[in-house]
MARTI-652226 format. One record per residue (C-alpha): residue in one letter; x, y, z. Coordinates in steps of 0.05 Angstrom, whole numbers, padded with zeros to 5 digits, always signed. Example, Ala and Ser with C-alpha at 12.3 -4.5 7.8 and 13.67 -1.06 7.14 Angstrom:
2
A+00246-00090+00156;S+00273-00021+00143;
//
This chain:
80
M+00421+00929+00219;S+00381+00984+00212;P+00325+00997+00268;E+00278+01003+00206;P+00249+00928+00205;D+00247+00927+00288;A+00204+00989+00277;A+00165+00959+00226;K+00148+00899+00278;A+00136+00938+00327;E+00087+00977+00289;A+00055+00914+00269;H+00044+00889+00334;F+00017+00956+00365;E-00037+00954+00303;R-00051+00881+00325;A-00059+00908+00395;L-00102+00960+00376;G-00148+00908+00341;I-00144+00867+00400;A-00170+00921+00443;R-00221+00948+00399;K-00259+00876+00393;Q-00253+00869+00459;K-00285+00942+00481;A-00220+00954+00531;K-00213+01016+00528;S-00155+01024+00574;W-00110+00977+00536;E-00128+01008+00481;L-00110+01072+00510;R-00040+01040+00524;A-00031+01004+00458;A-00045+01082+00427;M+00006+01110+00474;S+00056+01064+00448;M+00040+01072+00376;A+00041+01143+00387;R+00111+01148+00423;L+00147+01094+00364;R+00117+01142+00308;R+00143+01212+00348;D+00209+01174+00355;Q+00201+01168+00277;G+00195+01241+00274;K+00126+01227+00257;R+00085+01273+00306;D+00028+01283+00263;L+00012+01207+00256;A+00024+01200+00328;H-00032+01253+00347;D-00074+01219+00302;V-00077+01154+00332;L-00080+01181+00400;A-00124+01240+00397;P-00186+01192+00389;V-00171+01144+00442;Y-00165+01204+00492;G-00224+01228+00477;W-00268+01178+00506;F-00245+01197+00576;H-00280+01246+00616;P-00242+01306+00616;R-00266+01320+00695;A-00255+01251+00721;S-00195+01233+00772;I-00138+01231+00715;P-00093+01168+00727;P-00016+01172+00703;I-00028+01143+00638;L-00083+01192+00613;K-00044+01249+00640;E+00012+01225+00597;A-00033+01214+00533;K-00060+01287+00539;T+00011+01310+00544;R+00028+01270+00481;S-00036+01295+00451;T-00028+01367+00456;H+00047+01365+00423;
//
């Protein structure tokens, strides 16, 4: 069985999670969903698409704020 159908299902779930987080204005949940989507796209070799989904969300967080681990990971992913 090909992993593609599972990847497509995962992407659909992440898109839904992003939509719900946006509707609820839940920035931290949107960041988590964007990171998951970016991880999936990165693993598929789609680094530009991974960056495109993660960079705008990461940009909401103040650069001088105390950076929790999830933001450190997001920063690393958005710059690579």
